[in-house]
N, C-alpha and C positions, 0 to 999 in steps of 0.2 A: 451031417455032411454039409447042409446048408449053412448052419451057424458057423462052421470053420470058413466056408467061402465068404461069408460076411465079414469075418475078423480078418481074412486075408486081404480083402479090399480096403478095409479101415487101416490096416497096417501100411499098406501101400500108399494110400491116400495121406496118411500122417507123414510118412517118410518124404514124400513129394512136397508136401506143405513145408516141412522143416527145411528142406533143400533150398525152397524157393525163399524162405526167410533168411537163410544163411548167406544169401548173396551180398549183404552189407554188413556182415559181421566184422568186428574191429580188427581181428587177427587174420582176416582174409578168407575168401571163400574156400580154397584148397584146404586150408587147416580145418575149417568147419566140416566140409565134405567128408574128409578122411575120418574125423572123429565120429561124425554121425554114421558113416557106413560101418565102421568097426563096432559101434555100439548096437547097431541093428543086426549085424552078423553074430555077435556074441549071443544074441537072444533068438537066433534062427531055429535052434533046436527045441525050443519050447513047444509043447503041444497041448498043455492044459489050457482050456478056455479062460479060466479064472486068471491064471498067471498072464496070459496075453491081455486081457482086459486091464489088469493092474499095470502092465507096462505101457498100455496105451494111455492110461490116465496120467502116468509119469511123463510120456511124451507131450501130451496137452499141457502140462505144467511147465515143461521146458519151453513150449511155444509161447506161453504167456510170459515167461521170464525173459525170452528174447525180445518179445514185443515191448515189454517194459524197458529193457536196456536200450532199445531204438528211441523210445519216447524220451527217456533221460538223456540221450545224446543230442536229440533235437532241442530239448529244453535248454541244455547247457550252451548249445550253439547260439540260440536266440538271446540268451542272457549275455553272453559275451559280446554280441553284437550291439545290444542297446544299453548295457550298463558297463560301467568301468570296474 
């Protein structure tokens, strides 16, 4: 029971973190929020701890990819500003 509660809090924390990161998503926050919500709801019925951990690792991977996307966008904006 305690492990399930820990996983529940990890999932909620990951969801909130991804929502926070989605504020600056190129296609808009509403698009990102809808996709994120549907992705989490599709996996809401999973009860196996190992599968939940696997999905959390994938969510962390997505978080890193979104962060890389933002860094790339910042780099390109700076490059456009300083170089022709």
